C-alpha positions in Angstrom: -27.8 -12.3 -32.6 -27.9 -15.4 -30.3 -27.2 -18.8 -30.2 -29.1 -21.9 -29.8 -26.9 -25.2 -28.8 -28.6 -28.7 -28.4 -27.7 -31.9 -27.6 -30.5 -34.9 -27.9 -30.3 -38.4 -26.5 -32.3 -40.5 -28.9 -34.9 -43.3 -27.4 -32.2 -45.7 -28.8 -29.5 -44.3 -26.8 -27.8 -42.4 -30.3 -26.7 -38.6 -29.6 -27.4 -35.6 -31.9 -26.0 -32.5 -31.5 -27.4 -29.5 -33.4 -29.7 -26.7 -33.0 -33.4 -26.3 -31.7 -34.8 -28.8 -34.8 -33.6 -31.5 -32.7 -36.9 -30.4 -30.1 -39.2 -31.5 -32.7 -37.5 -35.0 -32.5 -37.0 -35.2 -28.8 -41.3 -34.7 -28.6 -41.4 -37.5 -31.0 -39.3 -40.3 -29.1 -41.2 -40.1 -25.3 -37.7 -41.6 -24.0 -35.3 -39.4 -25.3 -33.6 -36.9 -23.6 -32.2 -32.9 -24.2 -30.6 -30.2 -23.7 -31.0 -26.8 -25.3 -28.6 -23.6 -24.6 -29.5 -20.6 -25.5 -27.7 -17.5 -25.2 -28.5 -14.1 -26.0 -31.6 -14.9 -27.6 -34.4 -12.2 -28.7 -37.2 -12.8 -26.3 -39.2 -13.4 -29.4 -36.9 -16.2 -30.1 -36.8 -17.9 -26.9 -40.0 -18.2 -26.4 -40.5 -20.3 -29.8 -37.7 -22.3 -28.4 -39.0 -22.7 -25.0 -42.7 -23.1 -26.1 -42.6 -26.7 -26.2 -41.6 -27.4 -22.6 -44.6 -25.5 -20.7 -42.5 -23.1 -18.9 -44.2 -21.0 -16.4 -44.1 -17.4 -17.1 -43.2 -15.8 -14.4 -40.2 -18.3 -13.9 -39.2 -17.0 -18.0 -39.7 -13.5 -16.6 -37.0 -14.1 -13.7 -34.8 -16.0 -16.1 -34.8 -12.7 -18.4 -33.3 -10.3 -15.6 -30.4 -8.9 -15.9 -30.0 -8.5 -12.2 -31.4 -11.5 -9.7 -29.9 -12.7 -6.9 -30.0 -16.9 -6.7 -33.0 -18.4 -6.6 -35.3 -21.7 -6.7 -38.8 -22.8 -7.9 -40.2 -25.8 -8.0 -43.0 -27.2 -10.4 -45.1 -30.0 -11.0 -42.5 -32.0 -13.3 -39.2 -29.7 -13.6 -37.5 -27.5 -11.2 -36.3 -23.5 -11.8 -32.9 -22.5 -10.5 -30.9 -19.4 -11.3 -27.3 -19.3 -10.3 -24.8 -16.9 -10.5 -21.1 -18.3 -12.0 -17.9 -16.6 -12.7 -17.5 -15.0 -15.4 -14.6 -16.3 -17.9 -12.2 -13.5 -17.7 -12.3 -13.5 -14.0 -8.8 -13.3 -12.0 -8.3 -13.4 -8.1 -11.0 -11.7 -7.3 -11.6 -9.3 -9.5 -14.7 -10.8 -10.9 -17.8 -10.3 -12.8 -20.9 -13.0 -13.1 -22.8 -14.5 -15.4 -26.4 -15.2 -15.1 -27.5 -19.0 -16.1 -30.7 -19.8 -15.5 -31.5 -23.7 -15.3 -34.9 -25.3 -16.1 -34.8 -29.1 -15.3 -36.9 -31.9 -15.6 -36.7 -35.6 -16.1 -36.2 -35.7 -20.0 -34.7 -32.4 -20.4 -32.7 -29.4 -19.2 -32.8 -25.4 -20.9 -30.3 -23.2 -20.4 -30.2 -19.7 -21.0 -27.7 -17.0 -20.2 -26.8 -13.7 -22.2 -22.6 -14.0 -22.2 -20.8 -16.5 -22.6 -21.0 -19.3 -19.9 -17.5 -21.1 -19.0 -20.0 -24.1 -16.9 -21.9 -25.0 -20.2 -18.9 -24.3 -22.3 -17.4 -26.9 -20.0 -20.3 -29.3 -20.4 -21.0 -28.9 -24.2 -17.3 -30.3 -24.7 -17.2 -32.3 -22.0 -17.1 -36.6 -22.0 -19.6 -37.1 -19.1 -22.0 -34.8 -20.3 -24.1 -37.7 -22.5 -24.1 -40.0 -19.4 -25.4 -37.2 -17.2 -28.0 -36.2 -19.5 -29.1 -40.1 -20.0 -29.8 -40.2 -16.4 -32.0 -36.9 -16.3 -31.9 -33.5 -17.5 -31.8 -32.7 -13.2 -28.6 -34.8 -12.9 -26.9 -32.5 -15.9 -28.2 -29.2 -14.0 -26.9 -30.5 -10.8 -23.5 -31.8 -12.7 -23.3 -27.9 -13.8 -24.0 -26.3 -10.2 -21.1 -28.3 -9.2 -18.9 -26.9 -11.9 -19.8 -23.6 -11.3 -19.2 -23.7 -7.4 -15.5 -25.3 -8.4 -14.9 -22.6 -10.2 -15.4 -20.3 -7.2 -13.1 -22.6 -4.9 -10.4 -22.3 -7.3 -11.0 -18.4 -7.4 -10.6 -18.5 -3.5 -7.8 -20.7 -3.0 -5.6 -18.9 -5.4 -6.6 -15.7 -3.6 -5.4 -17.1 -0.3 -1.5 -16.8 -1.0 -2.1 -13.1 -2.0 -3.7 -13.0 1.3 -1.1 -14.1 3.0 1.4 -11.6 1.1 -0.4 -8.8 2.4 -0.4 -10.2 5.7 3.1 -10.6 5.6 3.8 -7.0 4.2 1.6 -5.1 6.6 4.2 -6.8 9.5 7.3 -6.0 7.9 6.8 -2.9 5.7 3.1 -1.3 5.9 2.3 0.6 3.2 -1.3 2.3 1.6 -1.2 0.3 -1.2 -1.5 -2.8 0.8 -4.4 -0.8 2.6 -6.5 -0.3 -0.4 -5.7 -3.5 -1.8 -7.4 -5.2 1.0 -10.0 -2.6 1.2 -11.1 -3.9 -2.4 -10.4 -7.5 -1.3 -13.1 -6.8 1.7 -15.7 -5.2 -0.3 -15.6 -8.2 -2.9 -15.2 -10.9 -0.4 -18.5 -9.1 1.0 -20.5 -9.6 -2.2 -19.1 -13.1 -2.9 -19.8 -14.1 0.9 -23.6 -12.4 0.0 -24.2 -14.6 -2.9 -22.7 -17.8 -1.6 -25.4 -17.5 1.3 -27.8 -17.2 -1.5 -26.8 -20.2 -3.5 -26.3 -22.4 -0.1 -30.1 -21.3 0.4 -31.6 -22.7 -2.9 -29.7 -25.5 -2.7 -30.7 -26.3 1.1 -34.2 -25.4 -0.1 -33.7 -27.8 -2.8 -32.3 -31.0 -0.4 -35.9 -31.2 1.2 -37.9 -31.4 -2.5 -39.7 -34.7 -2.5 -40.7 -35.9 -5.5 -40.6 -38.9 -7.8 -38.8 -37.5 -10.8 -36.4 -36.1 -8.3 -35.8 -39.6 -6.4 -35.6 -41.4 -9.6 -33.1 -44.2 -10.2 -30.2 -45.0 -7.3 -30.9 -41.5 -5.2 -27.7 -40.2 -6.9 -29.4 -37.0 -8.1 -29.8 -36.1 -3.9 -26.4 -37.1 -3.6 -25.7 -34.5 -5.5 -27.8 -32.0 -4.2 -26.0 -32.3 -0.8 -22.8 -31.8 -3.0 -23.4 -28.8 -4.6 -25.0 -27.4 -0.7 -21.4 -28.5 0.8 -19.6 -26.7 -2.1 -21.4 -23.6 -1.5 -21.6 -23.9 2.5 -17.7 -24.4 2.0 -17.5 -21.5 0.0 -19.5 -19.3 2.5 -17.2 -20.3 4.8 -14.2 -19.1 2.8 -15.4 -16.0 2.0 -16.4 -15.4 5.5 -13.0 -16.5 6.9 -11.0 -14.4 4.3 -13.5 -11.6 4.9 -12.5 -11.3 8.6 -9.1 -12.0 7.8 -8.8 -8.9 5.6 -10.9 -6.7 8.5 -8.7 -7.8 11.0 -5.5 -6.7 8.8 -7.2 -3.5 8.0 -7.9 -2.8 12.1 -4.6 -4.1 12.7 -2.6 -1.5 9.8 -5.1 0.8 11.4 -3.6 0.2 14.9 0.0 0.3 14.3 -0.7 3.8 12.1 -2.2 5.1 15.3 0.3 4.0 17.5 2.9 5.4 15.1 1.2 9.2 15.0 0.9 8.9 19.0 5.2 8.5 19.2 5.5 11.3 16.7 3.0 13.3 18.5 4.3 12.6 21.9 7.7 13.9 20.7 6.3 17.2 19.1 4.4 17.4 22.5 7.9 17.2 24.2 9.7 19.7 22.2 7.1 21.8 22.9 6.8 21.7 26.2 10.2 22.7 26.3 10.3 25.3 23.7 7.3 27.4 24.6 8.6 28.2 28.3 12.2 29.2 26.6 10.5 31.3 24.1 8.5 33.0 26.3 11.9 33.8 28.6 13.5 34.8 24.8 10.7 36.8 24.3 10.0 38.4 27.7 14.1 39.7 27.6 13.6 41.1 24.0 11.5 43.6 24.8 14.1 45.8 25.4 12.2 48.4 27.3 14.3 51.2 29.6 13.2 49.8 33.4 14.6 46.6 33.3 17.5 46.1 35.2 18.4 42.5 34.5 19.6 44.2 30.6 22.2 46.2 32.4 23.5 43.5 34.6 26.5 42.5 33.6 25.7 38.4 34.3 22.2 38.4 33.0 23.0 36.8 29.8 24.7 34.1 31.2 22.0 33.7 33.8 19.5 33.9 31.6 20.9 31.1 29.4 21.8 28.9 32.8 18.0 29.2 33.8 16.7 27.9 30.1 19.6 25.2 30.1 18.2 24.1 34.0 14.7 24.6 32.6 15.6 22.1 29.9 17.0 19.3 32.1 14.7 19.2 34.5 12.0 18.9 31.5 14.0 16.2 30.3 14.2 14.4 33.5 10.5 14.7 34.4 9.5 13.3 30.8 12.1 10.5 31.2 10.5 9.5 34.7 7.4 9.6 33.4 8.3 7.5 30.0 7.5 9.9 27.7 11.4 9.5 26.2 
């Protein structure tokens, strides 16, 4: 079905909450500001809601794609950016993302998403929403981007103790379960690192935007852009650090396992080196041919046992000297 939620601040500073009917009132009041959020709308209805804002059709097409990397586009009187934010049910690094599209101008902000957005829900209920929207739609969009980044930071910081726990486990008592967990985490961290790199790049581009509507007021928007950029740079650094640490732990586990396997193979090699000649002697004198003088010698059995014992002691001495034992 979908839903449209709108927040309107009229030219007198009064705040109204409702649906798409508030768009007409916004058009009638040149000094008003509006935020329209759309969740899961059919394309036809979405077109009708967005029509008064004169958005570019290619940007709309990108906003509607189910899978699209984060991006930024600048237009004459607004900009469009596409964010990937954490889904509400994400825990630790077991996460999924929601694509949040933002069309932000000096007097309006349009957001669209197909699944519930934790960031949108936070700002719809937030006390600072009116102040941010009163400044500009751009201000509110940047504040929402900061909120989305904070959710990622919280997730990574909560994951850090788990990584330390796995590190201690691999040092004290390594097992395959810890190895599998590390491999899964490393895969997810690689995805996060790629996603954070996209976000850092689009806000780096946004830092270079030079337009009148962007620099309005006390340049607070510029400060917010820098804040968002720094947060995603921090996220990129954290995810890269954890990714490399997980890789080091995996390599360490493999090295320890290889060392233990080498120790086992060394022992097996020593045993093989000892018992192969013994088996040869036992097999040789077990053939029972008639013309084997030693078979009829009274001390032949004891001599063979002595030769075997001498061989064992000699081989053990050689292995000890070579530090194989």
